[in-house]
C-alpha positions as CSV (number, residue, x, y, z in Angstrom):
1,M,13.6,11.7,16.9
2,G,12.5,8.4,16.2
3,S,9.1,7.7,17.8
4,D,6.6,6.2,15.6
5,G,4.3,9.2,16.2
6,E,7.0,11.6,15.0
7,I,7.8,9.5,12.0
8,L,4.1,9.3,11.0
9,Q,3.9,13.1,11.3
10,E,6.9,13.5,9.1
11,I,5.3,11.1,6.5
12,R,2.2,13.4,6.7
13,T,4.2,16.4,6.2
14,V,5.9,15.0,3.0
15,L,2.7,13.8,1.7
16,V,1.2,17.3,1.9
17,E,4.3,19.3,0.8
18,Q,5.7,16.9,-2.0
19,C,2.8,14.6,-3.0
20,D,-0.2,17.1,-3.2
21,T,-2.1,15.1,-0.6
22,A,-4.8,17.4,1.1
23,P,-3.8,18.3,4.7
24,D,-7.1,17.1,6.2
25,R,-6.7,13.9,4.4
26,A,-2.9,13.4,5.6
27,A,-4.0,14.2,9.1
28,E,-6.4,11.4,9.1
29,I,-3.8,8.7,8.4
30,T,-3.1,6.4,11.3
31,L,-0.4,3.6,12.0
32,D,-3.2,0.9,11.6
33,D,-4.3,2.1,8.0
34,P,-3.4,0.1,5.1
35,V,-0.3,1.6,3.1
36,S,-2.8,2.0,0.2
37,A,-4.6,4.7,2.4
38,L,-1.3,6.6,1.7
39,E,-2.1,6.6,-2.1
40,L,1.5,6.3,-3.0
41,D,2.9,4.9,-6.2
42,S,6.6,4.1,-6.5
43,I,7.4,7.6,-7.4
44,T,5.7,9.3,-4.5
45,M,7.1,6.5,-2.2
46,A,10.5,7.6,-3.4
47,Y,9.7,11.1,-2.2
48,V,9.0,9.9,1.2
49,F,12.2,7.9,1.5
50,S,14.3,10.6,-0.2
51,H,13.1,12.9,2.6
52,F,14.2,10.6,5.2
53,E,17.5,9.9,3.5
54,Q,18.2,13.7,3.4
55,K,17.1,14.5,6.9
56,H,18.6,11.6,8.7
57,D,21.5,10.7,6.5
58,L,20.2,7.3,5.5
59,T,20.4,5.0,2.6
60,F,17.7,2.8,1.5
61,E,17.6,0.0,-1.1
62,N,15.2,-0.2,-3.9
63,D,13.4,-2.9,-2.2
64,D,12.7,-0.6,0.8
65,I,11.0,2.0,-1.5
66,D,8.5,-0.6,-2.9
67,P,5.0,0.3,-1.9
68,M,3.8,-3.2,-2.2
69,R,6.2,-4.4,0.5
70,Y,4.1,-2.8,3.2
71,S,0.8,-3.9,4.4
72,T,0.2,-1.1,7.0
73,V,1.5,2.2,7.6
74,R,2.8,0.9,10.8
75,E,5.1,-1.5,8.8
76,L,6.5,1.5,6.9
77,V,7.1,3.5,10.0
78,E,8.8,0.6,11.6
79,T,11.2,0.3,8.7
80,L,12.0,4.1,8.8
81,S,12.4,4.1,12.6
82,G,14.6,0.9,12.4
83,R,17.0,2.7,9.9
84,I,17.0,5.9,12.1
85,A,18.0,3.8,15.1
86,E,20.8,1.9,13.3
87,A,22.1,5.3,12.0
88,G,22.1,6.6,15.4
89,T,24.2,3.7,16.8
90,R,26.9,4.0,13.9
């Protein structure tokens, strides 16, 4: 686990299952899209991070969860994959 494509797919799944994003809309999201394309506010962003915390036994800071911190979906995915990699080396 940890490739950008796998993490993007997990984000898509969370958006559909927990954030009421239409499946066809979620499927269209790419790494190069602006984060605004995810249509996440701070609460729904918290759902995404909570999923990764639970699934991968991670802890994120409040700054990590701020949707304004990320310009592109790729930046969000890189933050998540970096934390997963760090957790795997502990």
